[in-house]
C-alpha positions in Angstrom: -34.3 135.9 99.2 -33.7 133.5 96.7 -35.2 130.3 96.1 -32.3 128.0 97.3 -31.8 129.6 100.4 -35.7 129.3 101.4 -35.0 125.8 100.5 -32.4 125.5 102.8 -34.0 126.8 105.6 -37.0 125.1 104.9 -34.8 121.9 105.5 -33.1 123.4 108.7 -36.7 123.9 110.2 -38.0 121.0 109.6 -40.6 119.8 112.1 -40.9 115.9 112.3 -44.3 114.3 112.9 -44.9 111.4 115.4 -44.8 109.0 112.7 -41.6 110.4 110.8 -40.3 110.7 114.5 -41.0 106.5 114.8 -39.9 105.8 111.5 -36.5 107.5 112.2 -36.1 105.4 115.3 -36.8 102.7 113.7 -34.5 103.2 110.2 -31.6 104.3 112.9 -32.0 100.8 115.0 -31.8 98.8 111.7 -28.4 100.7 110.8 -26.8 100.0 114.2 -28.1 96.7 113.6 -26.1 96.5 110.9 -22.9 97.8 112.2 -22.9 95.9 115.4 -23.2 93.0 113.1 -20.4 93.9 110.7 -18.4 95.1 114.0 -18.7 91.8 115.7 -18.6 89.0 113.2 -15.7 90.9 111.0 -13.8 92.1 113.7 -12.0 88.9 114.9 -11.6 87.3 111.4 -10.6 90.2 108.8 -10.3 93.5 110.2 -7.1 92.0 113.0 -4.9 90.0 110.6 -2.3 89.4 113.0 -4.4 88.2 115.6 -6.3 85.8 113.1 -3.1 84.1 111.7 -1.8 83.9 115.7 -4.7 81.8 116.3 -4.1 79.5 113.1 -0.3 78.8 113.6 0.8 75.6 114.9 4.0 73.6 115.2 4.1 71.5 111.6 7.2 69.3 112.7 4.9 66.7 113.3 1.9 66.7 110.7 -0.3 64.0 110.6 -1.5 61.6 107.4 -4.4 62.9 105.4 -6.8 61.6 103.0 -8.0 63.9 100.5 -11.7 63.3 98.7 -13.0 64.0 95.7 -16.3 63.6 94.4 -16.9 63.8 91.1 -19.0 63.6 88.2 -18.2 63.7 84.5 -15.5 66.4 84.9 -12.9 64.6 82.7 -11.8 68.2 81.9 -11.3 69.8 85.2 -9.1 66.1 86.4 -6.7 66.7 83.6 -6.3 70.4 84.7 -6.2 70.4 88.1 -5.9 67.1 89.8 -2.0 67.4 89.6 -1.9 70.1 92.1 -3.5 68.0 94.3 -1.7 65.0 94.0 1.9 67.2 93.9 1.3 68.6 97.3 4.2 69.6 99.6 3.1 67.4 102.4 4.7 63.8 104.2 2.3 61.2 104.2 -1.2 62.0 102.2 -3.3 60.5 99.7 -5.7 61.5 97.0 -8.8 59.3 96.6 -11.3 60.6 93.4 -14.7 59.0 93.8 -16.0 58.8 90.4 -19.7 59.0 90.9 -20.9 56.6 87.0 -19.3 59.7 84.7 -20.6 59.0 81.2 -17.4 60.6 79.9 -13.6 59.4 80.2 -13.1 60.1 83.7 -12.2 56.4 84.7 -9.7 56.1 82.2 -7.7 59.9 82.6 -8.1 58.4 86.5 -5.9 55.7 85.1 -3.4 57.2 83.3 -3.2 59.8 86.7 -2.3 56.9 88.6 0.2 55.0 86.7 2.3 58.5 87.5 0.9 59.2 91.5 1.4 56.0 93.9 -0.6 58.4 96.3 -3.9 58.6 94.0 -6.2 56.4 95.0 -9.8 55.5 92.7 -13.1 54.5 94.0 -15.5 53.9 91.1 -19.6 53.8 91.5 -21.2 52.0 88.8 -24.5 53.2 87.0 -27.4 52.6 89.1 -26.0 52.4 92.5 -26.2 55.9 94.1 -29.9 56.3 94.8 -29.5 59.5 96.8 -29.5 62.9 95.2 -26.2 65.2 94.7 -22.1 64.3 96.0 -23.0 62.6 99.7 -23.2 59.0 98.7 -19.8 59.1 96.9 -17.9 61.4 99.9 -18.8 58.3 102.3 -17.8 56.0 100.1 -14.1 58.2 99.7 -14.3 59.1 103.5 -15.0 55.2 104.0 -11.9 53.8 101.8 -9.3 56.9 103.8 -6.7 55.3 105.4 -5.7 58.2 107.7 -7.8 59.9 110.7 -8.3 63.1 109.0 -10.0 64.4 105.4 -10.1 67.2 103.3 -12.8 67.8 101.3 -12.8 69.6 97.9 -14.0 69.5 94.3 -13.1 68.6 90.9 -13.5 72.1 89.9 -10.8 73.9 92.5 -7.5 74.6 92.4 -5.1 74.8 95.5 -3.6 78.5 96.0 -0.2 76.5 95.9 1.7 73.6 96.9 1.0 74.2 100.6 -2.5 74.0 100.5 -2.4 70.8 102.6 -0.1 71.8 105.4 -1.2 75.0 105.8 -4.9 73.4 106.0 -3.4 70.8 107.9 -1.7 73.3 110.5 -4.9 74.4 112.1 -5.9 71.0 113.9 -5.0 70.7 117.6 -5.8 68.2 120.3 -9.5 70.2 120.8 -10.2 71.2 117.0 -11.1 68.7 114.9 -13.0 70.8 112.2 -11.2 73.4 110.1 -12.8 75.6 107.7 -11.2 76.4 104.9 -12.4 78.9 102.6 -13.0 78.7 98.3 -12.9 81.8 96.2 -14.4 82.1 92.6 -11.5 82.7 90.5 -12.2 86.5 88.6 -13.1 86.4 84.9 -15.1 89.2 83.2 -18.3 89.9 83.3 -21.3 91.0 85.6 -22.3 87.5 86.6 -19.1 87.0 88.1 -19.0 89.7 89.9 -22.2 88.6 91.1 -21.0 85.2 92.2 -17.8 86.7 93.5 -20.1 89.2 95.7 -22.5 86.6 96.4 -19.1 84.0 97.7 -17.7 86.8 100.0 -21.0 87.6 101.9 -21.4 83.7 103.1 -17.7 83.6 103.5 -18.3 86.8 105.9 -21.5 84.8 107.8 -19.9 81.4 108.4 -16.0 82.5 108.9 -17.1 85.1 111.1 -19.6 83.2 113.1 -17.4 80.2 113.7 -14.5 82.3 115.4 -17.3 84.2 117.1 -17.8 80.7 118.7 -20.9 80.0 116.7 -19.9 77.9 113.4 -22.9 76.4 111.7 -21.7 75.6 108.1 -18.5 74.9 106.0 -17.7 75.2 102.1 -16.9 71.4 101.1 -14.7 73.1 98.1 -12.6 73.5 101.2 -13.0 71.4 104.3 -11.5 69.1 106.9 -11.9 67.1 109.5 -11.6 63.8 111.4 -12.9 61.2 109.9 -14.1 59.2 113.5 -16.8 62.7 114.2 -18.0 61.7 110.6 -18.9 57.9 111.8 -19.7 58.7 115.3 -22.4 61.3 113.5 -23.3 58.5 111.2 -22.3 60.7 108.3 -25.1 62.4 106.4 -28.0 59.0 106.4 -30.1 61.9 108.7 -30.3 64.2 105.1 -29.3 61.4 102.0 -32.4 62.8 100.8 -31.6 66.4 99.9 -29.0 67.0 97.2 -26.9 69.3 99.3 -26.3 69.3 103.2 -22.2 67.5 102.8 -21.3 70.6 104.0 -23.7 72.9 105.8 -26.1 70.4 107.4 -23.7 68.3 108.6 -21.2 71.0 109.7 -24.1 72.7 111.6 -25.0 69.2 113.6 -21.4 68.1 114.5 -19.8 71.5 115.0 -19.6 73.7 118.3 -17.2 76.7 119.6 -14.7 74.2 121.1 -14.5 71.5 118.3 -14.0 74.3 115.4 -11.6 76.8 113.8 -10.7 78.9 110.6 -7.9 78.6 108.2 -7.3 81.9 107.1 -3.8 82.0 105.6 -3.9 82.8 101.9 -2.1 79.9 100.9 -5.1 77.6 102.7 -7.4 78.9 100.1 -8.6 76.9 97.1 -9.9 78.8 94.1 -13.2 77.4 91.4 -14.7 78.1 88.2 -18.0 79.6 88.7 -20.8 77.9 87.3 -21.3 78.0 83.5 -24.7 79.6 82.8 -27.0 81.6 85.1 -29.6 78.5 85.6 -27.2 76.1 87.4 -26.0 78.9 89.6 -29.9 79.8 90.7 -30.5 76.2 91.5 -27.4 75.8 93.6 -29.0 79.3 95.5 -32.6 77.6 95.7 -30.7 74.6 97.1 -28.6 76.2 99.5 -31.3 78.2 100.8 -33.9 75.1 101.2 -31.5 73.4 103.4 -31.3 76.4 105.9 -34.2 74.7 107.7 -32.1 72.4 109.2 -30.0 74.8 110.8 -30.6 75.5 114.4 -32.5 78.3 115.2 -29.7 80.7 116.9 -28.3 80.1 113.7 -31.1 80.7 111.1 -31.9 83.9 113.7 -28.3 85.3 113.2 -28.2 85.0 109.5 -31.5 86.6 109.1 -30.2 89.6 111.0 -28.4 91.5 107.9 -30.9 90.7 105.4 -33.8 91.5 107.3 -32.0 94.5 108.9 -31.3 96.0 105.0 -34.4 95.4 104.2 -36.7 97.2 106.9 -34.0 100.3 106.7 -34.6 100.1 103.2 -38.3 99.7 103.8 -38.2 102.9 106.3 -36.1 104.8 103.9 -38.6 105.0 101.4 -41.6 105.4 103.9 -40.1 108.7 104.4 -40.0 109.7 100.9 -43.2 109.1 100.7 -44.1 111.5 103.8 -42.2 114.5 102.4 -39.1 114.4 104.7 -36.2 116.3 103.3 -34.6 114.4 101.3 -31.1 116.0 102.3 -31.5 113.7 105.1 -32.3 110.7 103.4 -29.3 111.1 101.5 -27.4 111.6 104.6 -28.7 108.6 106.2 -28.0 106.2 102.4 -24.7 107.2 102.5 -24.0 106.5 105.8 -24.9 102.8 105.4 -23.1 102.4 101.8 -19.8 103.5 103.4 -20.2 101.1 106.5 -21.0 98.3 103.8 -18.3 99.6 101.5 -15.5 99.8 104.3 -16.5 96.3 105.5 -16.6 94.9 102.3 -12.9 96.7 101.4 -11.4 94.8 104.6 -12.8 91.7 103.9 -12.4 91.6 100.4 -8.7 92.5 100.7 -7.9 89.4 103.4 -9.4 86.5 100.9 -8.0 88.2 98.1 -11.2 89.7 96.0 -10.8 92.4 93.7 -13.1 95.4 93.8 -16.2 94.1 94.7 -16.4 96.7 97.6 -17.2 98.9 95.0 -20.4 97.3 94.1 -21.9 95.7 97.5 -24.6 98.7 98.1 -25.7 97.6 94.7 -25.8 93.8 95.0 -26.9 93.9 98.2 -30.7 95.2 96.8 -30.5 93.0 94.1 -30.0 89.9 96.6 -32.8 91.1 98.9 -35.1 90.4 95.6 -33.2 87.3 94.7 -33.4 85.7 97.7 -36.8 86.0 98.5 -38.0 84.4 95.3 -36.0 81.7 95.7 -37.5 80.9 99.1 -40.8 81.2 97.2 -39.8 78.8 95.1 -38.4 76.4 97.4 -41.4 76.9 99.8 -43.8 76.0 96.7 -41.7 73.3 95.6 -41.5 71.6 98.7 -45.7 71.9 98.8 -46.1 70.6 95.7 
């Protein structure tokens, strides 16, 4: 009998031991957990476009006045390039408040030049040594206090609205019951592997915060595209509970005030904004480290839900490696990996198509493995940094 036929017979007649059966059951369970999570969290937001759009439609006849708040520090170039897109929105009544956080460049002069052309631009200048806190929370707070309208929309100076109907599409999601609107911001596509990594990371974050919000479990937003009622901010005491942290204006704050009744999501492509990726990897790593550190302030149920995908993925790969070490037939191992990779690529294909991101789904399995190690490393670094 040929050697290939013998190998095939051994493959078909393999008899697992008890240990192998236990590991097989665990691998199957972890794969099911990922499938259920993807189906439940992604279904409403990304798999049913008509339903998602229907949920976010409202009457545009009586849109309320709104204040767009942008905190900036040494972003003269971004303001020159992108501020006009905010100031020229097709919206009945709005203002754009730019808070200049003691910039050392020509930001103040750029804003003065814009104010001569756009009467709806309001400047708030922070003099040096006044902002004793880390990050953007203090300037954002000043911007919200300076707002004359009851609704505020937050963004960044390096962002650009998808079009001149961006503000209208964001504000059309507010109702009598909804006082928080979570928007989406996507990284501008460019050449290079680092850009793909940033895009993938942004998409996986969107899967969680958009999907969970539509499942009634909102826990964060994206400060590049986020809207809420001004009185909600003041009733919660603003950012005073976590002023000492660099981040928190869009995750810790939203986690503390959002619930299934008062939060919705803007999913129309016209409501999106684009942003530039960090210029170098060290800035991006620093941001990721701070993001992971802020998770300790989330509610336990949100921590649990956010750990399901990475933990089940890690245990799945650990189980597969264990089977390989126990001389389990490689054909079954390849089949298990194919099932996981196909499931993952289908989900990311649907999500990326919905969010206007191209080709990321092809690399999703590889990026997932990379981030399993990267996130673990960042958590360890963050843990030792707190102890120090």
